[in-house]
All heavy atoms as an XYZ file, in Angstrom:
970
protein
N      94.343     98.703    135.213
C      94.884     99.117    133.939
C      94.861     97.919    132.988
O      95.323     96.840    133.310
C      96.323     99.630    134.103
C      96.881    100.102    132.799
S      98.638    100.579    132.711
C      99.097    101.121    134.269
N      94.304     98.125    131.794
C      94.232     97.061    130.791
C      95.594     96.874    130.132
O      96.303     97.837    129.862
C      93.183     97.407    129.746
N      95.927     95.619    129.876
C      97.174     95.320    129.179
C      96.977     95.532    127.685
O      95.962     95.126    127.123
C      97.606     93.877    129.446
C      97.972     93.548    130.881
C      98.296     92.076    131.009
C      99.173     94.374    131.312
N      97.934     96.136    127.075
C      97.862     96.390    125.635
C      98.695     95.329    124.924
O      99.859     95.125    125.256
C      98.398     97.785    125.327
C      98.227     98.167    123.879
C      98.662     99.588    123.637
C      98.490     99.908    122.169
N      98.913    101.247    121.859
N      98.071     94.646    123.973
C      98.771     93.610    123.218
C      99.619     94.213    122.119
O      99.680     95.438    121.949
N     100.268     93.356    121.357
C     101.088     93.848    120.247
C     100.220     94.528    119.181
O      99.050     94.195    119.017
C     101.764     92.591    119.709
C     100.963     91.449    120.212
C     100.267     91.908    121.463
N     100.818     95.452    118.477
C     100.118     96.198    117.436
C      99.694     95.263    116.308
O     100.461     94.395    115.878
C     101.037     97.299    116.902
C     100.469     98.001    115.704
C      99.504     98.962    115.709
C     100.823     97.795    114.337
N      99.226     99.368    114.419
C     100.037     98.661    113.564
C     101.727     96.952    113.692
C     100.117     98.714    112.174
C     101.810     97.007    112.307
C     101.011     97.888    111.570
N      98.478     95.456    115.827
C      97.942     94.740    114.673
C      97.227     95.775    113.805
O      96.417     96.552    114.313
C      96.931     93.641    115.092
C      96.316     92.972    113.874
C      97.595     92.613    116.005
N      97.526     95.813    112.502
C      96.835     96.786    111.642
C      95.328     96.504    111.580
O      94.903     95.361    111.671
C      97.492     96.599    110.276
C      98.238     95.319    110.327
C      98.460     94.979    111.764
N      94.553     97.568    111.401
C      93.100     97.469    111.352
C      92.569     98.217    110.133
O      93.261     99.062    109.550
C      92.508     98.066    112.637
C      91.083     97.611    112.911
O      90.523     96.813    112.128
O      90.520     98.059    113.924
N      91.339     97.919    109.789
C      90.663     98.577    108.667
C      90.741    100.088    108.823
O      90.581    100.603    109.932
C      89.201     98.130    108.660
C      88.400     98.622    107.485
C      86.998     98.076    107.577
N      87.047     96.626    107.627
C      86.360     95.815    106.835
N      85.539     96.295    105.958
N      86.492     94.518    106.950
N      91.026    100.787    107.723
C      91.182    102.249    107.654
C      92.537    102.729    108.138
O      92.837    103.918    108.022
C      90.087    102.994    108.429
C      88.945    103.448    107.568
C      87.938    104.311    108.295
N      88.484    105.581    108.731
C      88.136    106.203    109.847
N      87.242    105.702    110.661
N      88.688    107.356    110.160
N      93.357    101.842    108.713
C      94.694    102.254    109.141
C      95.559    102.565    107.925
O      95.431    101.941    106.873
C      95.400    101.144    109.932
C      94.956    101.052    111.375
O      94.125    101.872    111.811
O      95.444    100.129    112.058
N      96.428    103.503    108.117
C      97.476    103.797    107.147
C      98.755    103.256    107.774
O      99.088    103.606    108.910
C      97.556    105.302    106.931
C      98.390    105.723    105.775
S      98.099    107.506    105.545
C      99.497    107.888    104.550
N      99.422    102.355    107.066
C     100.619    101.725    107.597
C     101.771    101.884    106.605
O     101.551    102.221    105.437
C     100.393    100.226    107.915
C     100.128     99.412    106.631
C      99.263    100.055    108.917
C     100.066     97.902    106.840
N     102.974    101.644    107.069
C     104.137    101.523    106.194
C     104.342    100.040    105.946
O     104.265     99.239    106.874
C     105.390    102.066    106.863
C     105.439    103.546    106.983
C     105.300    104.276    108.121
C     105.678    104.495    105.937
N     105.424    105.617    107.851
C     105.656    105.773    106.506
C     105.891    104.377    104.561
C     105.848    106.932    105.767
C     106.080    105.523    103.821
C     106.056    106.788    104.418
N     104.613     99.661    104.683
C     104.887     98.267    104.373
C     105.914     98.184    103.247
O     105.930     99.030    102.351
C     103.599     97.480    104.035
C     103.832     95.985    104.148
C     103.044     97.877    102.681
C     102.581     95.192    104.421
N     106.758     97.186    103.317
C     107.797     96.962    102.310
C     107.201     96.147    101.170
O     106.787     95.008    101.363
C     108.973     96.217    102.948
C     110.170     96.100    102.030
O     110.050     96.414    100.822
O     111.226     95.674    102.513
N     107.153     96.729     99.988
C     106.555     96.084     98.814
C     107.547     95.213     98.034
O     107.190     94.628     97.019
C     105.968     97.142     97.886
S     104.673     98.132     98.647
N     108.788     95.132     98.483
C     109.799     94.322     97.796
C     109.672     92.858     98.205
O     109.404     92.578     99.360
C     111.204     94.829     98.125
C     111.485     96.164     97.498
O     110.993     96.482     96.437
N     112.273     96.978     98.185
N     109.875     91.914     97.322
C     110.222     92.101     95.923
C     108.979     92.422     95.089
O     107.878     92.044     95.445
C     110.814     90.758     95.528
C     110.092     89.778     96.374
C     109.835     90.501     97.682
N     109.200     93.103     94.011
C     108.121     93.461     93.096
C     108.426     92.853     91.742
O     109.533     92.397     91.484
C     107.968     94.977     92.994
C     108.775     95.657     91.918
C     110.287     95.639     92.137
O     110.771     95.378     93.234
O     110.993     95.898     91.157
N     107.429     92.835     90.889
C     107.613     92.340     89.522
C     106.857     93.272     88.584
O     105.831     93.842     88.943
C     107.095     90.917     89.385
N     107.367     93.419     87.385
C     106.680     94.231     86.379
C     106.434     95.655     86.833
O     107.332     96.336     87.303
N     105.179     96.098     86.731
C     104.817     97.477     87.047
C     104.369     97.662     88.490
O     103.826     98.703     88.852
C     103.713     97.932     86.086
C     104.190     97.930     84.628
C     103.139     98.401     83.667
N     102.821     99.789     83.950
C     101.731    100.393     83.517
N     100.856     99.742     82.797
N     101.512    101.650     83.807
N     104.573     96.649     89.328
C     104.189     96.760     90.722
C     105.068     97.771     91.452
O     106.197     98.029     91.050
C     104.326     95.403     91.418
C     103.386     94.353     90.889
C     103.642     92.992     91.507
O     104.707     92.785     92.115
O     102.770     92.137     91.358
N     104.538     98.310     92.542
C     105.313     99.236     93.373
C     106.429     98.484     94.073
O     106.299     97.300     94.355
C     104.403     99.865     94.426
C     103.359    100.766     93.835
S     102.313    101.476     95.111
C     103.377    102.769     95.697
N     107.497     99.200     94.348
C     108.603     98.599     95.096
C     108.968     99.515     96.262
O     108.503    100.636     96.349
C     109.805     98.368     94.182
C     110.414     99.641     93.649
C     111.675     99.329     92.833
N     112.314    100.545     92.436
C     112.216    101.091     91.232
N     111.521    100.499     90.305
N     112.820    102.222     90.955
N     109.777     98.997     97.143
C     110.266     99.719     98.309
C     109.161     99.910     99.357
O     108.089     99.340     99.261
C     110.919    101.040     97.910
C     112.080    100.841     96.928
O     112.780     99.814     97.062
O     112.274    101.678     96.047
N     109.435    100.725    100.355
C     108.489    100.942    101.447
C     107.531    102.065    101.068
O     107.962    103.131    100.628
C     109.240    101.269    102.759
C     108.264    101.577    103.876
C     110.165    100.118    103.137
N     106.242    101.794    101.232
C     105.200    102.765    100.889
C     104.116    102.762    101.949
O     103.904    101.757    102.628
C     104.537    102.398     99.547
C     105.299    102.845     98.370
N     105.190    104.097     97.833
C     106.210    102.204     97.608
C     105.991    104.202     96.791
N     106.624    103.061     96.634
N     103.377    103.867    102.020
C     102.159    103.843    102.829
C     101.158    102.884    102.176
O     101.181    102.673    100.955
C     101.650    105.280    102.770
C     102.825    106.096    102.373
C     103.652    105.201    101.498
N     100.288    102.333    102.986
C      99.343    101.313    102.542
C      98.050    101.504    103.319
O      98.071    101.631    104.550
C      99.972     99.942    102.845
C      99.288     98.757    102.269
C      99.363     98.472    100.918
C      98.601     97.877    103.091
C      98.771     97.340    100.386
C      97.996     96.739    102.577
C      98.079     96.465    101.222
N      96.925    101.574    102.611
C      95.617    101.719    103.238
C      95.050    100.328    103.494
O      94.815     99.568    102.555
C      94.669    102.525    102.345
C      93.213    102.594    102.786
C      93.074    103.177    104.187
C      92.397    103.383    101.782
N      94.823     99.997    104.748
C      94.344     98.669    105.126
C      92.834     98.575    104.909
O      92.071     99.403    105.418
C      94.689     98.362    106.600
C      94.145     97.003    107.007
C      96.192     98.442    106.822
N      92.409     97.562    104.155
C      90.992     97.298    103.911
C      90.466     96.176    104.801
O      89.290     96.142    105.132
C      90.760     96.910    102.443
C      91.171     97.926    101.384
C      90.950     97.360     99.990
C      90.420     99.231    101.561
N      91.319     95.253    105.171
C      90.893     94.077    105.941
C      90.798     94.404    107.430
O      91.549     95.226    107.950
C      91.852     92.912    105.700
O      93.194     93.300    105.896
N      89.868     93.736    108.140
C      89.685     94.017    109.567
C      90.785     93.411    110.437
O      91.435     92.432    110.077
C      88.325     93.387    109.878
C      88.157     92.317    108.863
C      88.875     92.802    107.626
N      90.951     93.995    111.592
C      91.994     93.591    112.540
C      91.948     92.099    112.856
O      92.979     91.438    112.907
C      91.854     94.420    113.819
C      92.922     94.159    114.843
C      92.757     95.096    116.029
C      93.902     94.965    116.991
N      93.835     95.994    118.047
N      90.761     91.555    113.075
C      90.645     90.144    113.439
C      91.210     89.248    112.334
O      91.894     88.267    112.604
C      89.187     89.762    113.825
C      88.241     89.872    112.639
C      89.141     88.393    114.458
N      90.960     89.594    111.081
C      91.512     88.842    109.946
C      93.030     88.987    109.909
O      93.759     88.011    109.767
C      90.902     89.349    108.637
C      91.541     88.766    107.407
C      91.126     87.539    106.909
C      92.566     89.439    106.751
C      91.719     87.000    105.777
C      93.171     88.903    105.621
C      92.741     87.678    105.133
N      93.498     90.225    110.030
C      94.933     90.502    109.957
C      95.700     89.770    111.056
O      96.779     89.232    110.817
C      95.186     92.009    110.056
C      94.467     92.781    108.973
O      94.172     92.265    107.904
N      94.160     94.034    109.243
N      95.116     89.751    112.253
C      95.776     89.092    113.376
C      95.815     87.578    113.194
O      96.849     86.944    113.401
C      95.054     89.450    114.671
C      95.727     88.904    115.910
C      95.099     89.447    117.181
O      93.873     89.689    117.205
O      95.843     89.643    118.143
N      94.702     86.994    112.790
C      94.615     85.529    112.657
C      95.440     84.987    111.510
O      96.022     83.912    111.607
C      93.167     85.101    112.471
C      92.358     85.182    113.728
C      90.960     84.675    113.506
N      90.163     84.907    114.689
C      88.837     84.897    114.693
N      88.171     84.660    113.583
N      88.192     85.128    115.809
N      95.464     85.698    110.402
C      96.133     85.178    109.200
C      97.558     85.676    109.035
O      98.353     85.056    108.330
C      95.351     85.553    107.932
O      95.380     86.982    107.779
C      93.918     85.033    107.974
N      97.877     86.822    109.629
C      99.177     87.444    109.387
C      99.227     88.149    108.046
O     100.262     88.662    107.638
N      98.096     88.179    107.359
C      97.982     88.824    106.040
C      97.193     90.114    106.209
O      96.267     90.190    107.004
C      97.233     87.900    105.043
C      97.955     86.567    104.867
C      96.987     88.585    103.702
C      99.290     86.659    104.164
N      97.557     91.114    105.446
C      96.807     92.364    105.398
C      96.436     92.608    103.936
O      97.234     92.375    103.034
C      97.612     93.543    106.003
C      98.823     93.878    105.199
C      96.758     94.760    106.203
N      95.192     93.008    103.706
C      94.705     93.311    102.364
C      94.450     94.809    102.299
O      93.860     95.384    103.220
C      93.412     92.545    102.039
C      93.662     91.035    102.138
C      92.888     92.924    100.650
C      92.398     90.196    102.085
N      94.913     95.442    101.219
C      94.712     96.878    101.131
C      95.139     97.447     99.805
O      95.310     96.729     98.816
N      95.338     98.756     99.816
C      95.689     99.514     98.621
C      96.940    100.337     98.895
O      97.011    101.045     99.905
C      94.543    100.449     98.227
C      93.214     99.762     97.900
C      92.095    100.785     97.789
C      93.333     98.941     96.628
N      97.916    100.264     97.991
C      99.127    101.062     98.181
C      98.847    102.544     97.959
O      97.894    102.923     97.281
C     100.085    100.513     97.130
C      99.219     99.905     96.088
C      97.976     99.450     96.780
N      99.714    103.354     98.528
C      99.626    104.804     98.381
C     100.963    105.325     97.883
O     102.009    104.732     98.149
C      99.280    105.451     99.716
C      97.934    105.031    100.258
S      97.574    105.724    101.888
C      97.305    107.444    101.462
N     100.909    106.435     97.154
C     102.117    107.030     96.607
C     101.948    108.543     96.518
O     100.823    109.047     96.543
C     102.432    106.452     95.212
O     103.646    107.005     94.726
C     101.318    106.739     94.217
N     103.054    109.242     96.388
C     103.007    110.690     96.154
C     103.367    111.017     94.708
O     103.483    112.193     94.367
C     103.971    111.434     97.101
O     105.283    110.908     96.924
C     103.526    111.302     98.551
N     103.507    110.015     93.859
C     103.883    110.239     92.456
C     102.837    111.125     91.767
O     101.666    110.754     91.635
C     104.030    108.918     91.720
N     103.262    112.304     91.333
C     102.351    113.321     90.791
C     101.625    112.897     89.520
O     100.535    113.401     89.238
C     103.130    114.610     90.531
N     102.185    111.951     88.760
C     101.512    111.545     87.524
C     100.160    110.879     87.810
O      99.334    110.728     86.908
C     102.402    110.635     86.661
C     102.750    109.312     87.274
C     101.863    108.250     87.247
C     103.987    109.132     87.872
C     102.187    107.024     87.810
C     104.335    107.914     88.430
C     103.424    106.860     88.403
N      99.892    110.519     89.061
C      98.606    109.926     89.414
C      97.473    110.948     89.444
O      96.309    110.574     89.568
C      98.709    109.193     90.748
C      99.405    107.879     90.572
O      98.895    106.974     89.913
N     100.593    107.766     91.135
N      97.807    112.225     89.321
C      96.784    113.283     89.287
C      95.752    112.999     88.192
O      94.568    113.292     88.357
C      97.445    114.645     89.062
C      96.500    115.817     89.084
C      95.952    116.131     90.470
O      96.674    115.973     91.459
O      94.778    116.558     90.548
N      96.175    112.407     87.076
C      95.258    112.119     85.966
C      94.817    110.653     85.921
O      94.107    110.261     85.006
C      95.911    112.498     84.623
O      97.124    111.753     84.469
C      96.188    113.996     84.552
N      95.216    109.869     86.887
C      94.834    108.458     86.945
C      93.402    108.359     87.479
O      93.135    108.756     88.609
C      95.810    107.708     87.860
C      95.484    106.251     88.020
O      94.401    105.789     87.706
N      96.441    105.507     88.546
N      92.460    107.833     86.699
C      91.073    107.779     87.160
C      90.850    106.833     88.339
O      89.797    106.887     88.975
C      90.306    107.304     85.923
C      91.315    106.576     85.108
C      92.634    107.260     85.363
N      91.811    105.979     88.638
C      91.672    105.026     89.734
C      92.464    105.439     90.977
O      92.498    104.702     91.962
C      92.110    103.629     89.284
C      91.345    103.154     88.087
C      91.960    103.062     86.850
C      90.002    102.827     88.182
C      91.255    102.638     85.741
C      89.285    102.404     87.085
C      89.916    102.311     85.856
N      93.108    106.596     90.924
C      93.873    107.103     92.063
C      93.019    108.114     92.821
O      92.495    109.062     92.238
C      95.169    107.742     91.587
N      92.884    107.903     94.114
C      92.083    108.776     94.960
C      93.030    109.732     95.673
O      93.867    109.317     96.466
C      91.253    107.972     95.979
C      90.339    106.970     95.264
C      90.420    108.903     96.848
C      90.895    105.601     95.174
N      92.890    111.014     95.361
C      93.782    112.027     95.918
C      93.447    112.285     97.382
O      92.284    112.356     97.769
C      93.655    113.324     95.125
C      94.661    114.385     95.507
C      94.546    115.579     94.576
C      95.603    116.616     94.861
N      95.524    117.732     93.898
N      94.502    112.434     98.178
C      94.364    112.722     99.605
C      95.468    113.676    100.021
O      96.641    113.409     99.784
C      94.463    111.418    100.403
C      94.508    111.589    101.897
C      93.514    112.276    102.579
C      95.549    111.045    102.636
C      93.552    112.424    103.954
C      95.596    111.176    104.024
C      94.599    111.870    104.670
O      94.634    112.012    106.028
N      95.079    114.792    100.593
C      96.055    115.723    101.137
C      95.951    115.608    102.650
O      94.989    116.048    103.258
C      95.804    117.165    100.654
C      96.822    118.106    101.260
C      95.846    117.233     99.131
N      96.955    114.970    103.223
C      96.950    114.705    104.662
C      97.590    115.821    105.457
O      97.823    116.926    104.941
N      97.904    115.541    106.697
C      98.489    116.555    107.586
C      99.779    117.180    107.047
O     100.086    118.315    107.366
C      98.764    115.773    108.876
C      97.821    114.625    108.833
C      97.662    114.282    107.381
N     100.533    116.457    106.229
C     101.780    116.986    105.690
C     101.588    117.952    104.539
O     102.538    118.535    104.033
N     100.346    118.124    104.099
C      99.980    119.045    103.021
C     100.511    118.642    101.641
O     100.414    119.389    100.693
C     100.405    120.485    103.321
C      99.807    121.040    104.565
C      98.347    121.361    104.335
N      97.806    122.004    105.512
C      96.636    121.665    106.049
N      95.933    120.719    105.528
N      96.199    122.292    107.108
N     101.108    117.450    101.526
C     101.551    116.963    100.226
C     100.515    115.980     99.715
O     100.021    115.146    100.463
C     102.918    116.281    100.336
C     103.457    115.826     99.000
C     104.880    115.345     99.084
C     105.352    115.001     97.683
N     106.754    114.655     97.663
N     100.191    116.089     98.429
C      99.195    115.193     97.846
C      99.713    113.761     97.811
O     100.841    113.499     97.412
C      98.835    115.650     96.441
N      98.863    112.858     98.271
C      99.106    111.424     98.181
C      97.961    110.828     97.376
O      96.889    111.435     97.261
C      99.126    110.782     99.564
O     100.204    111.241    100.316
N      98.184    109.656     96.847
C      97.175    108.988     96.039
C      97.018    107.550     96.507
O      98.001    106.817     96.599
C      97.558    109.012     94.559
C      97.745    110.407     94.042
C      98.982    111.035     94.109
C      96.673    111.119     93.528
C      99.157    112.330     93.664
C      96.837    112.431     93.084
C      98.082    113.025     93.150
O      98.253    114.320     92.715
N      95.776    107.158     96.793
C      95.456    105.767     97.080
C      95.202    105.112     95.733
O      94.361    105.574     94.959
C      94.207    105.649     97.978
C      93.857    104.188     98.215
C      94.391    106.393     99.282
N      95.926    104.051     95.434
C      95.824    103.404     94.129
C      94.739    102.330     94.166
O      94.985    101.169     94.492
C      97.181    102.832     93.726
C      98.301    103.873     93.655
C      99.620    103.229     93.246
C      97.931    105.020     92.716
N      93.527    102.748     93.815
C      92.356    101.882     93.889
C      92.376    100.719     92.921
O      91.575     99.795     93.048
N      93.274    100.733     91.967
C      93.357     99.667     90.969
C      94.467     98.655     91.272
O      94.730     97.775     90.458
C      93.577    100.274     89.582
C      94.876    101.008     89.428
N      95.204    102.095     90.208
C      95.922    100.802     88.599
C      96.406    102.530     89.852
N      96.859    101.759     88.883
N      95.094     98.763     92.445
C      96.196     97.866     92.773
C      96.009     97.185     94.129
O      96.865     97.292     95.013
C      97.519     98.637     92.763
C      97.942     99.077     91.396
C      99.362     99.613     91.392
O     100.206     99.188     92.173
N      99.625    100.553     90.505
N      94.896     96.452     94.329
C      94.738     95.769     95.615
C      95.865     94.758     95.828
O      96.321     94.116     94.878
C      93.379     95.079     95.499
C      93.149     94.943     94.039
C      93.834     96.123     93.392
N      96.317     94.679     97.059
C      97.438     93.794     97.398
C      97.126     93.061     98.698
O      96.392     93.553     99.538
C      98.729     94.602     97.633
C      99.082     95.583     96.553
C      99.954     94.947     95.528
C     100.431     96.001     94.521
N     100.378     95.551     93.190
N      97.743     91.907     98.842
C      97.760     91.238    100.140
C      99.219     90.955    100.467
O      99.997     90.556     99.603
C      96.934     89.954    100.125
O      97.483     89.006     99.237
N      99.576     91.240    101.700
C     100.954     91.078    102.150
C     100.980     90.379    103.504
O     100.058     90.559    104.318
C     101.636     92.446    102.348
C     101.932     93.203    101.094
C     101.390     94.469    100.896
C     102.773     92.695    100.120
C     101.689     95.204     99.756
C     103.075     93.420     98.982
C     102.536     94.669     98.799
N     102.035     89.645    103.762
C     102.317     89.137    105.102
C     102.899     90.325    105.866
O     104.065     90.667    105.708
C     103.316     87.982    105.023
C     103.625     87.366    106.368
O     103.713     88.112    107.370
O     103.803     86.147    106.422
N     102.072     90.966    106.650
C     102.474     92.235    107.267
C     103.573     92.052    108.313
O     104.362     92.962    108.535
C     101.267     92.976    107.841
C     100.508     92.276    108.915
C      99.465     91.401    108.760
C     100.706     92.397    110.313
N      99.016     90.974    109.971
C      99.765     91.574    110.956
C     101.586     93.129    111.108
C      99.664     91.455    112.335
C     101.501     93.012    112.479
C     100.556     92.184    113.079
N     103.637     90.899    108.930
C     104.708     90.674    109.909
C     106.056     90.494    109.216
O     107.053     91.096    109.620
C     104.373     89.466    110.777
C     103.184     89.699    111.699
C     102.874     88.466    112.540
N     101.753     88.699    113.422
C     100.586     88.055    113.326
N     100.397     87.125    112.401
N      99.618     88.317    114.170
N     106.095     89.661    108.181
C     107.343     89.407    107.463
C     107.835     90.641    106.711
O     109.031     90.790    106.461
C     107.176     88.235    106.480
C     106.940     86.903    107.161
S     108.271     86.413    108.276
C     109.601     86.177    107.132
N     106.930     91.525    106.349
C     107.301     92.736    105.617
C     107.504     93.927    106.552
O     107.580     95.065    106.107
C     106.269     93.044    104.547
C     106.316     92.014    103.415
C     105.337     92.351    102.332
N     105.418     91.386    101.253
C     106.144     91.537    100.157
N     106.877     92.625     99.991
N     106.133     90.621     99.224
N     107.581     93.651    107.829
C     107.912     94.660    108.842
C     106.981     95.874    108.791
O     107.430     97.022    108.875
C     109.368     95.087    108.723
N     105.676     95.622    108.671
C     104.714     96.721    108.671
C     104.752     97.454    110.008
O     105.024     96.866    111.048
C     103.311     96.186    108.404
N     104.484     98.745    109.931
C     104.413     99.545    111.151
C     103.410    100.669    110.946
O     103.119    101.060    109.813
C     105.786    100.087    111.539
C     106.425    100.979    110.514
C     107.826    101.396    110.936
C     108.425    102.280    109.870
N     109.764    102.697    110.173
N     102.882    101.206    112.027
C     101.893    102.276    111.900
C     102.490    103.511    111.216
O     103.650    103.850    111.423
C     101.522    102.608    113.349
C     101.995    101.460    114.165
C     103.135    100.844    113.425
N     101.699    104.148    110.408
C     102.071    105.420    109.790
C     101.720    106.526    110.787
O     100.744    106.400    111.526
C     101.280    105.594    108.484
C     101.754    106.724    107.647
N     101.423    108.032    107.918
C     102.534    106.753    106.539
C     101.976    108.818    107.005
N     102.659    108.066    106.157
N     102.481    107.608    110.832
C     102.166    108.690    111.786
C     100.772    109.291    111.597
O     100.215    109.845    112.540
C     103.246    109.740    111.521
C     104.271    109.118    110.664
C     103.702    107.853    110.087
N     100.185    109.188    110.404
C      98.855    109.745    110.180
C      97.754    108.839    110.725
O      96.593    109.201    110.683
C      98.616    110.019    108.709
C      99.489    111.094    108.143
C     100.401    111.871    108.809
C      99.550    111.508    106.786
N     101.017    112.736    107.949
C     100.515    112.536    106.695
C      98.897    111.115    105.635
C     100.833    113.174    105.492
C      99.202    111.743    104.435
C     100.164    112.770    104.377
N      98.110    107.661    111.207
C      97.206    106.697    111.852
C      96.128    106.152    110.920
O      96.316    105.115    110.335
C      96.614    107.260    113.114
C      97.682    107.715    114.086
C      97.211    107.717    115.486
C      98.212    108.311    116.430
N      99.445    107.654    116.575
N      94.994    106.819    110.801
C      93.901    106.351    109.954
C      93.545    107.405    108.920
O      93.705    108.599    109.168
C      92.650    106.056    110.776
C      92.734    104.795    111.601
C      91.359    104.380    112.093
O      90.521    105.214    112.444
N      91.124    103.086    112.128
N      93.033    106.933    107.778
C      92.548    107.870    106.770
C      91.122    108.264    107.145
O      90.420    107.530    107.844
C      92.592    107.266    105.343
C      94.009    106.902    104.949
C      91.655    106.088    105.196
N      90.668    109.428    106.697
C      89.292    109.841    106.978
C      88.289    108.850    106.385
O      88.556    108.200    105.370
C      89.179    111.208    106.296
C      90.587    111.674    106.115
C      91.421    110.438    105.958
N      87.143    108.756    107.017
C      86.082    107.830    106.587
C      85.696    108.050    105.132
O      85.496    107.089    104.385
C      84.860    107.977    107.496
C      83.772    106.959    107.231
C      84.161    105.530    107.619
O      84.746    105.339    108.686
O      83.857    104.611    106.836
N      85.580    109.315    104.692
C      85.177    109.575    103.305
C      86.225    109.087    102.304
O      85.879    108.574    101.236
C      84.841    111.049    103.080
C      86.032    111.976    103.239
O      86.856    111.754    104.151
O      86.155    112.928    102.449
N      87.503    109.194    102.627
C      88.552    108.683    101.743
C      88.489    107.159    101.683
O      88.592    106.569    100.606
C      89.935    109.132    102.224
C      91.118    108.574    101.436
C      91.116    109.090    100.005
C      92.424    108.905    102.128
N      88.284    106.524    102.825
C      88.161    105.068    102.855
C      86.983    104.613    101.998
O      87.097    103.680    101.202
C      87.995    104.589    104.303
C      87.954    103.099    104.431
C      89.122    102.355    104.380
C      86.753    102.435    104.593
C      89.088    100.971    104.491
C      86.708    101.061    104.712
C      87.881    100.318    104.653
N      85.852    105.295    102.127
C      84.657    104.956    101.346
C      84.926    105.119     99.854
O      84.578    104.243     99.051
C      83.470    105.833    101.785
O      83.211    105.583    103.165
C      82.232    105.546    100.959
N      85.568    106.218     99.460
C      85.885    106.434     98.037
C      86.835    105.361     97.511
O      86.683    104.883     96.390
C      86.466    107.825     97.809
C      85.410    108.924     97.889
C      85.954    110.290     97.535
N      86.929    110.677     98.549
C      88.010    111.420     98.322
N      88.267    111.862     97.131
N      88.823    111.736     99.306
N      87.804    104.964     98.328
C      88.741    103.915     97.908
C      88.008    102.592     97.699
O      88.235    101.903     96.697
C      89.857    103.763     98.945
N      87.115    102.246     98.617
C      86.336    101.011     98.477
C      85.422    101.065     97.262
O      85.288    100.075     96.525
C      85.527    100.751     99.746
S      86.533    100.311    101.171
N      84.802    102.211     97.022
C      83.927    102.367     95.852
C      84.713    102.234     94.550
O      84.247    101.633     93.589
C      83.208    103.708     95.906
C      82.129    103.778     96.963
C      81.579    105.186     97.179
O      82.149    106.175     96.647
O      80.581    105.293     97.922
N      85.911    102.797     94.513
C      86.753    102.699     93.318
C      87.131    101.250     93.058
O      87.018    100.764     91.921
C      88.031    103.553     93.484
O      87.634    104.912     93.669
C      88.943    103.440     92.263
N      87.559    100.543     94.074
C      87.896     99.135     93.918
C      86.673     98.327     93.497
O      86.765     97.458     92.628
C      88.484     98.594     95.225
C      88.874     97.117     95.232
C      89.905     96.810     94.139
C      89.407     96.716     96.596
N      85.523     98.626     94.057
C      84.310     97.899     93.715
C      83.908     98.106     92.256
O      83.338     97.205     91.628
C      83.159     98.304     94.637
C      82.002     97.329     94.562
O      82.212     96.113     94.562
N      80.804     97.846     94.498
N      84.224     99.258     91.678
C      83.946     99.490     90.260
C      84.774     98.549     89.385
O      84.348     98.186     88.283
C      84.266    100.928     89.877
C      83.309    101.938     90.435
C      83.759    103.357     90.129
O      84.572    103.599     89.245
N      83.244    104.309     90.865
N      85.930     98.164     89.869
C      86.837     97.312     89.083
C      86.496     95.834     89.261
O      86.400     95.090     88.296
C      88.306     97.576     89.491
C      88.665     99.035     89.196
C      89.249     96.625     88.758
C      89.943     99.496     89.851
N      86.315     95.405     90.521
C      86.108     93.972     90.757
C      84.683     93.605     91.112
O      84.354     92.423     91.192
C      87.077     93.431     91.834
C      86.847     94.110     93.172
C      88.514     93.575     91.381
C      87.665     93.503     94.302
N      83.809     94.582     91.339
C      82.379     94.371     91.603
C      82.124     93.311     92.658
O      81.533     92.265     92.377
C      81.666     94.041     90.292
C      80.153     94.140     90.427
O      79.683     94.796     91.382
O      79.450     93.573     89.587
N      82.573     93.575     93.884
C      82.353     92.615     94.975
C      80.913     92.637     95.470
O      80.499     91.734     96.176
C      83.325     92.848     96.158
C      84.734     92.557     95.750
C      83.184     94.236     96.732
N      80.144     93.645     95.090
C      78.743     93.712     95.494
C      78.584     94.005     96.975
O      79.461     94.565     97.611
N      77.454     93.580     97.514
C      77.180     93.807     98.925
C      76.917     92.516     99.652
O      76.637     91.516     99.093
C      75.986     94.744     99.111
O      74.866     94.197     98.415
C      76.296     96.117     98.628
C-alpha cells in the first residue's frame, strides 16, 4: 500500500481559500479558487496561483467572468480578470467538494486571462 502524503493543491483543482485581508475592490472572506499553478510549484513554494470564484449574479454581464454551473446547480463565475497568488498554507486552503473543474472550463479561464496579460505560448 502506497503512503499518501499531505494534501497539496494542483492545477485545475477547485479549493477554498481565505482572501482576507483584502484592499479596495478585491474579494474578501473565504471563496472557491481555481488553481492555475501545478502541484510541484505549489508544494515547493507554498504559494498557489489562480483565479477566484464567486456566485455574485452581477457577474452574468462581466465579459471576464466565466460562468460555471457545477453539481450544486447554482451558477458560479471564475473571475478571469483577477489572478491572485496566495500562501495556501497560511490561508488554510482546503479541497472544495467539487474537486476539479472540467477541462473546458479550465481552458476558457486560461484563455480569458491570456487575453488580458498575453502570456503567449
